[in-house]
N, C-alpha and C positions, 0 to 999 in steps of 0.2 A: 511705423506709426499706423494708427487705426483711424479711418475717416468716420466722422459722425454725421448724422442727418443734417446737422447745422453747418456742414462744410468745415468744421473745426477738427482738430486732432487731439488725441489723448495719449499719454505715455503708456506704451503697451505693457511694460513691466508692472506699473502700479495698478492697471486695470485687472490683471490676473490676481495680484495680491489682495485687492479689495474683495473680489468675488469669492476667493477662497476663505477670507476672514469672515465674511457674512454667513458662510455655511455652518460655522461652529462657534461664533462669538456674538454675544448679545448686543454690544455696542462697537461700532467701527468708526474711528476718527481718521479722516484724511486731512493731514496737517501739512502746511507748507507755505511758501511765499505767495503773495498776491500775484495774480495773473499767470500762475503756473499751470492752470488747467483744472483746478479742483472741481469747480462747479460743472464744467463740461464733462468731466469724468463721471461724477455721480449722476448727472442727468442721463448719460448713456447707460449706466448700470441700472438705474431705476426705470428706464423706458420700457413700456409694455407691462409694468407691474401696477399694483394698486397703491403704491407708496404715496403718502401724503408729503407734499413739499412745503417747507417753511423757510423763507429767505429773511434773515435778520438784518440785512442791509436796508430793508424797507421799514421806514419809521413806524408805521402803524402796526406792523407785525411785531416789531421789537417791543413796542409798548404793551401789546397783549401778552407777550412772553414774560415781561417783568412784572406786570400786574397780577398774573395768575399762572405761575410756573407749572403747578400740578395739573391744572386743566389744559394748559397749552400742549403738554406732552402726552396726554391721555388719548391714545389711539390704538386700536387692536392690531393693526398691521404694521408694516415698516414705515417709519417716519424719517424723512431726510430734512436735516436742519443745516442750512448754509450759514457760515460765519458764526459759529457757536461762541467764539470769544466775545461777541458783542452782548451776550446775555449769559454769563457764566452761572447765574442763579438756576438755570435750567438743569445743570448737571446733577444737583441734589434730587430734583424731581425725577430725572431719568433713572437715577440710582434706585429710587423707591419703586418705579415701574418695573425695572428688570429684575429686582429682587422678588416682586410679587409674581411675575411671569417671566421665567428665565429662558424662554425659547430663543434660539439664535436669530440674528438679523433684525432685531427690533428697531435699532436706530443707526442711521448712517449720517455722520456729522462731518462738516468741514470746518477748518479753522485757518486763519492767517497769522497766528501767533502760537507760541508754545503755551497752550492754555493752562497746563499744570503749573506754570510759573506766574500766572496772574495773581496779583495781590488780593483781589476780591473773591478768589475762588473759595466757595464754602465747603466743598468736599471733593473727593476724587472718586473715580470709578475703578480703583485698583482691583484686578482680578475679573473685571467685567468688561473691560474695553481693550481693544487692540488698536494701536496707532500705526497708520501707514504714512510715512513722510513722502510728500510729493515735491520733487525738485523741478526746476526748469528742465527742458528736454536734454537728455544726453546726446552726444554726437551719433551714437548708434541708433537712437530713436529718430533722429533727423534723417539719417542716411539709410535706415532699414538694414543695419548690419548687426552682427551677433552680440556685441557688448559682453564678451566673455573672457577678458584678459585675466581677471583674478583667479577664476577657476582653472584656466589653462596654465598659468604660470605655477600654481601650486601642484598641478598634476604632472606637468612636463618639465618644470625647472629649466635648467640651462639648455635643454633639448628644443625648447620652443623657438620657432623661426617665423619671421614675418617680413614680407616685402611690401613696400608702399609706393603708390603713385602720387601721393600728396606732396606738393612743393612747400618750401618755407613760406612763401607769400600766401599760399592757401591756408596754412596754419594761422597766419596772422589774421586772415579774413574770418576764420572760425572764432578766434579769440574775441574780436571786436563785435561779432554777431551775438555771441552767447547762446542761450538756450530758451529764453522766454518765448512762448508761442507767437506773441504779437511782434516781437523783434525779429524773429526768424522769418515771418511772413512779409516784413517790410524790406524790400530790396533797395529802396532809396535810402541812402545814408542819412540825409537830413531828417526824413520822416522817422527813422529809427532813433535818431538822437532826441527828437521830440518825445518819443515814448519814454526813453530813459529819464529825461528831465522831469516829465510829469510824474513818473513812477516814484522817484526819490522825493519830490515835493509832497505828494499825497501821503507817502509812507510816513514821513516825519510829522507832518501836520495832523494826520489822522491816527494812524496805527500806533506810533510811538507814544503820542499823548494819551491814547486810550489805555496804555499800560501804566504810564507814570508821567506826571507833569514834568516838563523840562523847563529849565529857567530861561534859556534863550535858544530859539530855533536856529539862529546863526551859528551857535557853537556846534550843534548837531550836524549842520551842513558841512562845517569845516572838518569835523571828525570823519565824516564819510569820505571826504576827499583825501584826507591823510591816510585812512585805512586802505583806500584804493591804491595809493602810491606804495603802501607797505604790504600789499598782497603777497603772501608766500614768505613773509619775514616774521621774526620773533615779535610777540605782542608784549611789549614792556609798558605797563600802565603808567609808571612814573614818568617815563620819557614822553609818552603821548600827552599826559597832563601838562607837563612843562611846556611842550611845544605849542599847545593850544591856550595856555594860561588858565588851566582848570585845576582845581584840587584833585588829587589822586582819587579820592573817594567818588567824586563826580564823574571823572573819566571812567572809573570802574563800572559805575551804574549805567552810564551811557553805552558802554560796550555790551553790557548784558542786555540792554534793550534792543540793540541792533541785532544781537544774536537771536533774541526771542521772536523778532519779526522776519527772521530768515534772510537778512541782508549779508551777514558774515557768518563764518563758521570757524571755531577754534579747533586746531589740530593739536592734541595733547603731546607732550614730550614722552618719548619712550625710554625706558631704562629697565635693565634686569640686573642692576648692581654690577654691570661689567666694569664700570669705572666710577669712582666717586667724583669724577670731574664732569659727569654728564649734567647738563643744565635741565631745569624743570620747567622752563618757560614755554608756554604754548606758542604755536604759530597762528597767524590769522590768514584766512583766505576769503575772498569775496565769493558768495554763493554763485554769482553769475559774472563771468569774465567780461561780458559785453557791458554790464553796468559799471564795472571798474574802469574799463577803457573809456567809457563815456565821461565819467567823473574826472578823468585825467585829460579829456579833450584830445585823445589820440585816435587816428584812423589806422587802417591796415598798412597803408603806405608809410606813414610816419613811424609805425611800430618797428619796422625792420630796418630803419635807418641806423647808422652808427650812433651810439649813446642813447638809443631809444629805450623804452621800458619793456621790450619784448620778453626778456628773461624772466623778470618777476611776474608778469601777467601770464606767461605761458606756464610757469610753475603753479600759480593759483588755479589756472584752467585745468591742469592735469590733476591736482589734488581733488578738485571738485568732481571731475569725471570718475576718479577712483571712489570718492565718497558716495556718489550716486550708485555705482555698481555694487558696493557693499550691500545695498538694500535688496538686491535680487540674486547675488551670488549664492551658489549651493554651499560653498564653504563658509563657515562662520569666521569672519576675519575682521580685525580691528585695524584702524589707520592711525599712525603716529608719525612724528618726525624725530630725528636724533641729532643732537649737537653736543659737543664737549666744550669746556672752557678754553681748550686749546684751538678751537676753530674747526675741528673735524666734524663733518656733518653729513647727514643723509636726508634728502628732501622728504621722502616717504618711507615709512617702515610698515609693512603689512605683516601681521602676526596672527596665525590661526590658533584654535583652542588647544592644539597639541604643542604650542610653543615654537612652531616652525616659522621661519622668517624669510620674507622677500624684501630686499632693499631696492629703492627706486630713486635715481637721480634724474633731474630734468635739465637739459641743455638746449638753448635756443639755436645753437649752431647745427649745421648739416654735416659736420665732421666731429669725430670724438677722439680724444687723446688718452693715453694710458693714465695720466694724472687725474683724469676725471673720475677714476674708480677709487681714489684714495679713501673716501669715507666708507665705501662698500667693502673694500678689502679690510679695513679696520673692523667692521662688523663681522666679516667672515672669519677672521683670525680668532675672534673672541667667542663666537657662537659654535664653531666647529660644525658638527653634523646637523645642527638645528638650522643652519643657514642654507636655504634652498638655492637662491640665485640672487645676483646683483645685476640690475638692469639700468643702463644709462639710456634714457629716452631722448632721442634727438630728432631734428627736422630733416634728416636725410631719408634715403629710400631703402637701405639694406640693413639686415641683421648680421652682425659680425662678432665672433668670439674674441674676448680679451683676457684669456687665461681661465683658470679653474673656476667654474660656476659664474663667470662674468660675461655679459653680453651687452653690446650696443644695439639698440632696436628703435625703429621709427615710432614716434609718438602715437600714430594711428593704430598701433597694435591694441591699444586700450579698447577701442570700439570695433575694430575689424576682425580681431581674433575670435574664433568660436570655441 
């Protein structure tokens, strides 16, 4: 992590990406969840420059932006606009500015919603804007470790080895802490819980309503708790609607809103027509495992008890660590899951642009059995040489081979391998 003059920290991978983008792109958007460090990041990048700063969370500034969008963005140097989704009218005015003066680094924007999905968006900046998604901290950014698993496994395959000193209870602590900077800095469990409670309340009342009116706030709160309980599971809209007493169309709209404000992430189903029995339903993962644990009212000690929710929360935690890492890995890799109607599944399927595949299973146990590789062997048999490795990530300490191209490996390999 990188310390700022404010005593705050910014994600090191995102900082590098933004600086590179500003060197050759007219508009750069840092988009991501609230409280993930966007404002701190852009302040650090703009420090020492002549950039003009405009914060749309301030009411009088937002009123000026809405009243005169063209005049608001008319500035010869770089302009930083914080929380651009609060005045999407500015994007059309920015488009006119960068078309008239196409030099790079004109505008550095931040947003707490996927602004291209906003209903009121008048136009887009296709071809003129690069988007950097900012997630809560990865474990590697918290620990100052390499965060290089994806590149390493595609390069080394089943030759990769990793030994860990992290215990099962330590993993549980990481899951309930999550990666939001404010939550990471609060070592007191009660104070961290207050942060999560406040975050969810403000997100629903303010950001979700900013995107689209919701009929009843209580329904949205119930939905977030239900999704936290199903983190890492299939996202069946009809089932969710029935359980909450909502029409399927309303459940579908609410899910879309929660994804647009970066509370959840859908993991699409993977298929290469290997079997006509593959399901096409996406999985859902909470963007931050600490937020999910908070909604379920579980602490680290309760998580590892028998019949606790450690397995599903650990799977969601791993999925999001992989999703973060995709944004800076040298290899261009996509993340999927795989499941057949017969119940054969692989928690994460990583596929590069050459069609090579790494399969990942997640187990909350510290020991691994041969049957834990069932889904991975299913993929290996059907993919042949395109299958690089099958990894069962576990909470133990050693990497052990389990046959041709199969490995059991500690979960911490994701952020500790370089």
